[in-house]
C-alpha positions as CSV (number, residue, x, y, z in Angstrom):
1,X,-62.7,106.3,193.4
2,X,-59.5,107.8,194.9
3,X,-61.6,110.7,196.4
4,X,-63.8,108.2,198.2
5,X,-60.8,106.3,199.6
6,X,-59.3,109.6,200.8
7,X,-62.5,110.6,202.5
8,X,-62.7,107.2,204.2
9,X,-59.2,107.5,205.5
10,X,-59.8,111.0,206.9
11,X,-63.0,109.8,208.7
12,X,-61.1,106.9,210.2
13,X,-58.4,109.2,211.5
14,X,-61.0,111.5,213.1
15,X,-62.7,108.6,214.8
16,X,-59.4,107.3,216.2
17,X,-58.3,110.7,217.4
18,X,-61.6,111.3,219.3
19,X,-61.4,107.9,220.9
20,X,-57.9,108.5,222.2
21,X,-58.9,111.8,223.7
22,X,-62.0,110.5,225.4
23,X,-60.5,108.9,228.5
24,X,-61.4,111.4,231.3
25,X,-61.8,108.9,234.1
26,X,-61.4,110.5,237.5
27,X,-62.7,107.8,239.7
28,X,-59.9,106.1,242.5
29,X,-57.6,103.2,242.3
30,X,-54.2,101.7,243.2
31,X,-52.0,100.9,240.3
32,X,-50.2,97.5,239.9
33,X,-47.1,98.9,241.5
34,X,-49.0,100.0,244.6
35,X,-48.7,103.7,244.2
36,X,-51.7,106.0,245.0
37,X,-53.8,107.0,242.0
38,X,-56.4,109.9,242.1
39,X,-59.3,107.7,241.0
40,X,-61.8,107.1,243.9
41,X,-63.2,110.6,243.9
42,X,-63.8,113.4,241.5
43,X,-60.9,115.8,241.3
44,X,-62.0,119.5,241.3
45,X,-60.5,122.2,239.2
46,X,-59.0,124.8,241.6
47,X,-59.8,127.6,239.2
48,X,-63.5,126.8,239.5
49,X,-63.5,126.5,243.3
50,X,-64.8,130.1,243.7
51,X,-68.2,129.1,242.3
52,X,-68.9,127.2,245.5
53,X,-68.4,130.4,247.6
54,X,-71.0,132.6,245.9
55,X,-74.4,132.9,247.5
56,X,-77.3,132.0,245.1
57,X,-78.8,135.2,243.7
58,X,-82.4,133.9,243.6
59,X,-82.5,132.9,247.3
60,X,-84.3,134.9,249.9
61,X,-82.0,136.2,252.7
62,X,-82.5,134.2,255.9
63,X,-83.6,136.4,258.9
64,X,-81.1,136.7,261.7
65,X,-83.9,135.7,264.1
66,X,-83.8,132.2,262.6
67,X,-80.4,131.6,264.2
68,X,-79.1,130.9,267.7
69,X,-75.5,132.0,268.3
70,X,-72.8,132.1,271.0
71,X,-69.3,133.6,271.1
72,X,-66.4,131.1,271.0
73,X,-63.3,132.5,272.7
74,X,-60.9,130.0,271.2
75,X,-62.2,130.5,267.6
76,X,-62.7,134.3,268.2
77,X,-66.1,134.4,266.6
78,X,-69.7,133.3,266.7
79,X,-70.9,129.7,266.5
80,X,-74.3,129.8,264.7
81,X,-77.1,127.3,264.7
82,X,-80.1,127.3,262.4
83,X,-83.6,127.0,264.1
84,X,-86.0,128.2,261.4
85,X,-88.4,126.4,259.1
86,X,-87.1,127.5,255.6
87,X,-86.0,125.0,253.0
88,X,-83.3,127.3,251.6
89,X,-80.9,128.7,254.2
90,X,-78.1,131.3,253.8
91,X,-75.9,131.4,256.9
92,X,-74.7,135.0,257.8
93,X,-71.0,135.9,257.6
94,X,-71.3,137.9,260.8
95,X,-73.8,138.3,263.6
96,X,-74.1,140.9,266.3
97,X,-70.8,142.4,265.0
98,X,-68.9,139.2,265.4
99,X,-67.6,137.0,262.5
100,X,-69.3,133.7,262.0
101,X,-66.6,131.1,262.4
102,X,-68.5,127.9,263.1
103,X,-71.7,126.1,262.4
104,X,-73.5,124.5,265.4
105,X,-76.2,121.9,265.6
106,X,-79.3,122.5,263.5
107,X,-82.6,122.4,265.3
108,X,-85.8,121.0,263.9
109,X,-89.3,122.5,264.4
110,X,-90.4,122.9,268.0
111,X,-93.8,122.0,269.4
112,X,-95.7,125.0,270.7
113,X,-97.3,122.8,273.4
114,X,-94.3,120.8,274.7
115,X,-91.5,123.1,273.6
116,X,-89.6,120.1,272.4
117,X,-88.3,119.3,268.9
118,X,-91.0,117.5,267.0
119,X,-89.1,116.4,263.9
120,X,-86.1,116.9,261.6
121,X,-85.3,120.3,260.2
122,X,-86.9,121.0,256.8
123,X,-83.8,122.5,255.3
124,X,-83.1,121.3,251.7
125,X,-80.4,123.7,250.4
126,X,-77.7,125.5,252.5
127,X,-75.2,128.2,251.7
128,X,-72.2,128.7,254.1
129,X,-70.1,131.9,253.6
130,X,-66.4,132.1,253.3
131,X,-64.8,132.7,256.7
132,X,-66.4,129.8,258.5
133,X,-63.7,127.6,259.9
134,X,-65.6,124.7,261.6
135,X,-68.7,122.7,260.7
136,X,-69.3,121.5,264.2
137,X,-70.4,118.3,266.0
138,X,-73.7,117.1,264.6
139,X,-74.2,120.4,262.7
140,X,-76.6,118.8,260.2
141,X,-77.1,115.4,261.8
142,X,-80.2,113.7,260.5
143,X,-81.2,116.6,258.3
144,X,-83.0,114.1,256.1
145,X,-84.2,116.6,253.5
146,X,-80.8,118.2,252.9
147,X,-79.9,117.8,249.2
148,X,-77.1,120.3,248.6
149,X,-74.6,122.3,250.7
150,X,-71.3,124.1,249.9
151,X,-68.3,123.8,252.1
152,X,-66.2,127.0,251.7
153,X,-62.5,127.0,251.3
154,X,-62.0,128.5,254.7
155,X,-63.3,125.4,256.5
156,X,-60.6,123.4,258.3
157,X,-62.6,121.0,260.4
158,X,-65.7,118.9,259.8
159,X,-66.8,117.6,263.2
160,X,-68.2,114.4,264.6
161,X,-71.3,113.2,262.8
162,X,-71.6,116.6,261.2
163,X,-73.6,115.3,258.2
164,X,-74.6,111.9,259.6
165,X,-77.9,110.6,258.3
166,X,-78.3,113.2,255.5
167,X,-79.9,110.5,253.4
168,X,-80.7,112.8,250.4
169,X,-77.2,114.4,250.1
170,X,-75.8,113.3,246.8
171,X,-72.5,115.2,246.4
172,X,-70.0,117.1,248.5
173,X,-66.9,119.1,247.7
174,X,-64.1,119.0,250.3
175,X,-61.8,122.1,250.4
176,X,-58.0,121.5,250.2
177,X,-57.4,123.3,253.5
178,X,-59.3,120.7,255.6
179,X,-57.3,119.5,258.6
180,X,-59.8,117.4,260.4
181,X,-62.6,115.0,259.2
182,X,-64.0,113.5,262.4
183,X,-65.8,110.2,263.0
184,X,-69.1,109.6,261.3
185,X,-68.8,113.0,259.5
186,X,-70.8,111.7,256.5
187,X,-71.9,108.2,257.7
188,X,-75.3,106.9,256.5
189,X,-75.5,109.5,253.7
190,X,-77.0,106.7,251.6
191,X,-77.2,108.7,248.4
192,X,-73.8,110.3,248.6
193,X,-72.4,109.4,245.2
194,X,-69.7,112.1,244.5
195,X,-66.9,113.1,246.9
196,X,-65.1,115.9,245.1
197,X,-61.6,116.9,246.3
198,X,-58.0,117.4,245.4
199,X,-55.1,115.8,247.3
200,X,-56.2,117.0,250.8
201,X,-52.5,117.3,251.8
202,X,-53.3,119.4,254.9
203,X,-55.3,116.7,256.7
204,X,-54.0,116.0,260.2
205,X,-56.8,113.7,261.4
206,X,-59.1,111.5,259.4
207,X,-61.5,109.0,260.9
208,X,-62.0,105.7,259.0
209,X,-65.7,105.8,259.6
210,X,-66.2,109.3,258.1
211,X,-67.9,107.8,255.0
212,X,-69.3,104.6,256.5
213,X,-72.4,103.3,254.7
214,X,-72.4,106.0,252.0
215,X,-73.0,105.0,248.4
216,X,-69.5,106.4,247.5
217,X,-67.8,104.1,250.0
218,X,-69.9,101.0,249.4
219,X,-69.0,101.1,245.6
220,X,-65.3,101.2,246.2
221,X,-63.6,97.9,245.3
222,X,-61.9,95.8,247.9
223,X,-58.4,96.9,248.9
224,X,-57.1,100.3,249.9
225,X,-59.6,103.1,249.8
226,X,-58.2,106.6,249.5
227,X,-59.5,110.1,250.1
228,X,-57.1,112.3,248.1
229,X,-53.6,111.1,249.1
230,X,-54.9,109.8,252.5
231,X,-55.6,106.2,253.3
232,X,-59.2,106.0,254.6
233,X,-59.7,102.2,255.1
234,X,-58.9,98.8,253.8
235,X,-61.9,96.9,252.5
236,X,-62.2,93.1,252.3
237,X,-59.8,90.4,253.4
238,X,-56.3,91.8,254.1
239,X,-53.1,90.1,253.2
240,X,-50.8,88.8,256.0
241,X,-48.2,91.4,254.9
242,X,-49.8,94.8,254.5
243,X,-47.7,97.1,252.2
244,X,-49.1,100.6,252.4
245,X,-48.9,102.2,248.8
246,X,-46.3,104.7,247.9
247,X,-47.6,108.2,247.9
248,X,-49.7,107.8,251.1
249,X,-49.3,110.8,253.4
250,X,-51.7,110.0,256.2
251,X,-53.4,106.8,257.5
252,X,-56.9,107.2,259.0
253,X,-57.6,106.5,262.6
254,X,-58.8,102.9,263.0
255,X,-58.2,102.2,259.3
256,X,-58.0,98.5,260.1
257,X,-59.4,98.1,263.6
258,X,-63.1,97.2,262.8
259,X,-62.3,94.8,259.9
260,X,-62.3,91.4,261.5
261,X,-60.4,89.9,258.6
262,X,-57.6,92.5,259.1
263,X,-57.6,91.9,262.9
264,X,-57.1,88.2,262.5
265,X,-54.8,88.0,259.4
266,X,-52.3,90.9,259.3
267,X,-48.9,89.9,260.8
268,X,-46.6,92.6,259.3
269,X,-47.0,96.2,258.1
270,X,-44.7,98.2,255.9
271,X,-45.3,102.0,255.8
272,X,-43.8,104.0,252.9
273,X,-41.6,107.1,253.1
274,X,-43.7,110.3,253.2
275,X,-46.0,109.3,256.1
276,X,-45.2,111.7,258.9
277,X,-47.5,110.6,261.7
278,X,-49.9,107.9,262.6
279,X,-52.6,107.7,265.3
280,X,-54.9,104.8,266.2
281,X,-54.3,103.3,262.8
282,X,-53.3,99.8,263.8
283,X,-54.9,99.5,267.2
284,X,-56.3,96.0,268.0
285,X,-54.4,94.1,265.3
286,X,-53.7,91.2,267.7
287,X,-51.7,89.1,265.3
288,X,-49.4,91.9,264.2
289,X,-45.7,90.9,264.7
290,X,-43.6,93.4,262.9
291,X,-43.8,97.0,261.7
292,X,-41.5,98.8,259.4
293,X,-41.7,102.6,259.8
294,X,-40.2,105.1,257.4
295,X,-37.7,107.8,258.5
296,X,-40.3,110.4,257.7
297,X,-42.3,109.5,260.8
298,X,-42.0,112.2,263.5
299,X,-45.0,111.4,265.6
300,X,-46.8,108.3,266.8
301,X,-50.2,109.3,268.2
302,X,-52.3,107.9,270.9
303,X,-53.5,104.3,270.7
304,X,-51.5,103.8,267.4
305,X,-50.6,100.2,268.3
306,X,-52.9,99.7,271.3
307,X,-53.2,96.1,272.3
308,X,-51.1,94.7,269.4
309,X,-50.2,91.9,271.8
310,X,-48.0,90.0,269.4
311,X,-45.9,92.9,268.3
312,X,-42.2,92.0,268.7
313,X,-40.3,94.1,266.1
314,X,-40.7,97.8,265.2
315,X,-38.0,100.3,264.2
316,X,-38.4,103.7,265.8
317,X,-37.1,106.4,263.3
318,X,-34.3,108.7,264.4
319,X,-36.5,111.8,263.9
320,X,-39.3,110.5,266.1
321,X,-40.1,113.2,268.7
322,X,-43.5,112.3,270.1
323,X,-45.3,109.1,271.2
324,X,-48.9,109.6,272.4
325,X,-50.7,108.1,275.3
326,X,-51.3,104.4,275.1
327,X,-49.6,104.2,271.7
328,X,-48.0,100.9,272.7
329,X,-50.2,99.9,275.5
330,X,-50.3,96.1,275.8
331,X,-47.3,95.6,273.5
332,X,-45.4,93.5,276.1
333,X,-43.5,91.4,273.6
334,X,-41.3,94.2,272.4
335,X,-37.6,93.9,273.3
336,X,-36.3,95.8,276.3
337,X,-34.3,98.4,274.2
338,X,-37.4,99.4,272.2
339,X,-39.5,99.6,275.4
340,X,-36.9,101.9,277.0
341,X,-36.8,104.2,274.0
342,X,-40.6,104.4,273.9
343,X,-40.6,105.4,277.6
344,X,-37.9,108.0,277.0
345,X,-39.9,109.7,274.2
346,X,-43.4,109.2,275.6
347,X,-44.0,112.2,277.8
348,X,-47.0,110.6,279.4
349,X,-44.9,107.6,280.6
350,X,-47.9,105.3,279.9
351,X,-47.1,101.7,281.0
352,X,-46.8,99.2,278.1
353,X,-48.4,96.5,280.2
354,X,-52.0,97.8,280.2
């Protein structure tokens, strides 16, 4: 009888131990104190990142003739665009002796009769080699059959509408070195469920519409939506006082502009220490009256508070060195001392009365 009791106790302990160790949730949220949590995207293991940069062994090499290319003086390498008809595509690491540094717009099949594109590209799987820095404007726009693609660690920029309309794309991994994710980069990727990334602490520009109408974005709860440590957008009805969570390092362009609830409700904004620059983040918040900026702010980019007509109070940090064009255009309610300092820092001398 004692032996049966001991066995029962041991089994109960094993069950409790396994239950305690089973919480591996890596999906995104904000905790009760308002600090950023790493929960609204999968978090990749840096040790395993190399697996994304190895070409598949069972794929047939893609002929060079299937690519158009041109030399980019600024990037010091070739911009390559795919024009073939294969479903599996391996982009070259160099072409004509030049390193491939950027991916240009993919071309669909062309009609022999008219010479015009007659439909979307048939590409289904794509491999991009290490060394590519830019996935350019509309690189894979409306590639409706695209299901998988790697983004190598060398990529620093994902351009305007680069993957827009890739309706079969289900997952993506964003490298830590990314500096730019432009407007509509992944918009209308209806089946995009997983966005895998780390903190993305190198981002310098993030557009709030980058993941518009993706499954990943649509399933996010109301409130602040983060991409790594960067504030992508606010979903739902905003409070009158908007307190940006601690731990935020960048606020996306137009993070609140297109949300009518935010435009009509927000009267004050408090930005935490750690944010270094903002651009276009609060443009068009017509009811915004006061803004509290942290001392960490060194740059206020173009259109940051564009047409915030009611803005009367904002503290300009002592370390502020740059104010972009139209950053305070239309903010005529500011006091004269603040207006004077804005004009002193603003190298473009843009009038505040536009």
